[in-house]
C-alpha positions as CSV (number, residue, x, y, z in Angstrom):
1,M,-0.1,0.0,0.0
2,T,1.2,3.5,-0.6
3,E,1.3,6.3,1.7
4,R,-1.5,8.0,0.0
5,S,-4.0,5.3,0.3
6,K,-3.1,4.7,4.1
7,G,-4.0,8.5,4.7
8,R,-7.2,8.3,2.9
9,L,-8.1,5.1,4.9
10,F,-7.2,6.9,8.2
11,L,-9.3,9.9,7.2
12,L,-12.4,7.7,6.4
13,E,-11.8,6.0,9.8
14,I,-11.9,9.3,11.7
15,I,-14.9,10.5,9.6
16,I,-16.8,7.3,10.7
17,I,-15.7,7.7,14.4
18,I,-16.9,11.4,14.4
19,L,-20.2,10.4,12.9
20,F,-20.7,7.6,15.4
21,F,-19.9,9.9,18.4
22,S,-22.1,12.7,17.0
23,I,-25.1,10.3,16.8
24,A,-24.4,9.1,20.4
25,A,-24.2,12.7,21.6
26,A,-27.6,13.6,20.0
27,V,-29.2,10.6,21.7
28,C,-27.7,11.4,25.1
29,M,-28.8,15.1,24.7
30,N,-32.3,13.8,23.9
31,M,-32.5,11.6,26.9
32,F,-31.2,14.4,29.1
33,A,-33.8,16.8,27.8
34,K,-36.5,14.2,28.4
35,A,-35.4,13.4,31.9
36,K,-35.4,17.3,32.7
37,R,-38.9,17.6,31.4
38,L,-40.1,14.5,33.4
39,S,-38.5,15.9,36.6
40,N,-40.2,19.2,36.1
41,E,-43.6,17.5,35.5
42,G,-43.1,15.4,38.6
43,A,-42.2,18.3,40.8
44,E,-45.2,20.2,39.5
45,L,-47.5,17.2,40.3
46,S,-46.1,16.8,43.8
47,A,-46.6,20.5,44.6
48,S,-50.2,20.4,43.1
49,V,-50.9,17.4,45.3
50,M,-49.7,19.3,48.3
51,L,-51.9,22.3,47.7
52,V,-55.0,20.1,47.0
53,Q,-54.3,18.0,50.2
54,E,-54.1,21.1,52.3
55,A,-57.3,22.6,51.1
56,A,-59.1,19.1,51.4
57,E,-57.8,18.7,55.0
58,T,-59.0,22.1,55.8
59,F,-62.3,21.5,54.3
60,R,-62.7,18.1,56.2
61,A,-61.7,19.7,59.5
62,T,-63.5,22.9,59.5
63,G,-66.1,22.9,56.6
64,E,-64.3,26.1,55.2
65,I,-63.5,26.6,51.7
66,P,-60.3,28.7,51.3
67,G,-61.9,30.6,48.2
68,S,-63.3,29.7,44.9
69,E,-59.9,30.5,43.2
70,L,-56.5,30.9,44.6
71,F,-53.6,32.0,42.5
72,Y,-50.0,30.7,42.6
73,G,-46.9,31.7,40.6
74,A,-44.4,29.6,38.9
75,D,-42.8,28.5,42.2
76,F,-46.1,27.7,43.8
77,E,-46.1,30.8,45.9
78,P,-49.4,32.7,46.3
79,V,-49.8,35.8,44.0
80,D,-52.5,38.4,44.2
81,N,-53.9,38.6,40.7
82,A,-54.8,36.3,37.9
83,E,-52.4,37.8,35.3
84,A,-49.3,36.6,37.4
85,A,-50.7,33.3,38.1
86,V,-49.4,30.2,36.6
87,Y,-51.4,27.7,38.7
88,V,-55.0,28.1,40.1
89,L,-56.4,26.3,43.0
90,K,-60.1,26.0,42.3
91,T,-62.7,24.9,44.8
92,T,-66.5,24.4,44.5
93,A,-68.8,23.2,47.3
94,S,-72.3,21.9,47.5
95,E,-74.7,20.7,50.3
96,K,-77.3,18.1,50.3
97,D,-79.1,16.6,53.3
98,G,-76.3,17.7,55.6
99,L,-73.4,16.4,53.6
100,L,-71.0,19.0,52.4
101,S,-69.2,18.0,49.3
102,A,-66.2,19.8,47.6
103,H,-64.4,19.4,44.4
104,I,-60.8,20.8,44.7
105,S,-58.4,21.0,41.8
106,V,-55.1,22.6,40.7
107,E,-55.2,23.8,37.1
108,K,-52.5,25.1,34.7
109,D,-53.6,26.6,31.4
110,N,-57.2,25.4,32.2
111,T,-55.9,21.8,32.3
112,A,-56.3,20.1,35.6
113,L,-53.1,18.8,37.2
114,F,-54.6,17.1,40.2
115,S,-58.1,17.1,41.6
116,V,-60.0,15.4,44.5
117,D,-63.5,15.2,45.7
118,T,-64.1,15.1,49.5
119,A,-67.1,15.4,51.8
120,R,-68.0,15.8,55.3
121,Y,-71.2,15.8,57.4
122,G,-72.5,18.7,59.4
123,G,-72.6,22.4,59.2
124,T,-72.9,24.6,56.2
125,A,-70.2,25.4,53.5
126,Y,-68.4,28.7,54.3
127,E,-66.3,30.3,51.6
128,G,-63.7,32.6,53.0
């Protein structure tokens, strides 16, 4: 073999190696992006469950509904107005034959992230 053909063979081998590592890097980046998205969705769901659980426990213990709509920012901290809100805690209550029922949900972009129905006997529903 001549020196020139060895150089071309080496160049072809380097190009194939670079192509392989480029494909592997693209697959890894895709997996990292998907893992980050799933992590964010999990944290969002966990925080939503905590908000709904707190409201449901308050309702079951006292019969009070914290409000028909409460607004929360991106970090799940309460905000004053709907324009700054990312998440909305919505509650609806009804009473029938002494049974107080409530539907409590957390929504983002009018899509429910988590919701629960709860009920208790006695008293009247009070929206504070």
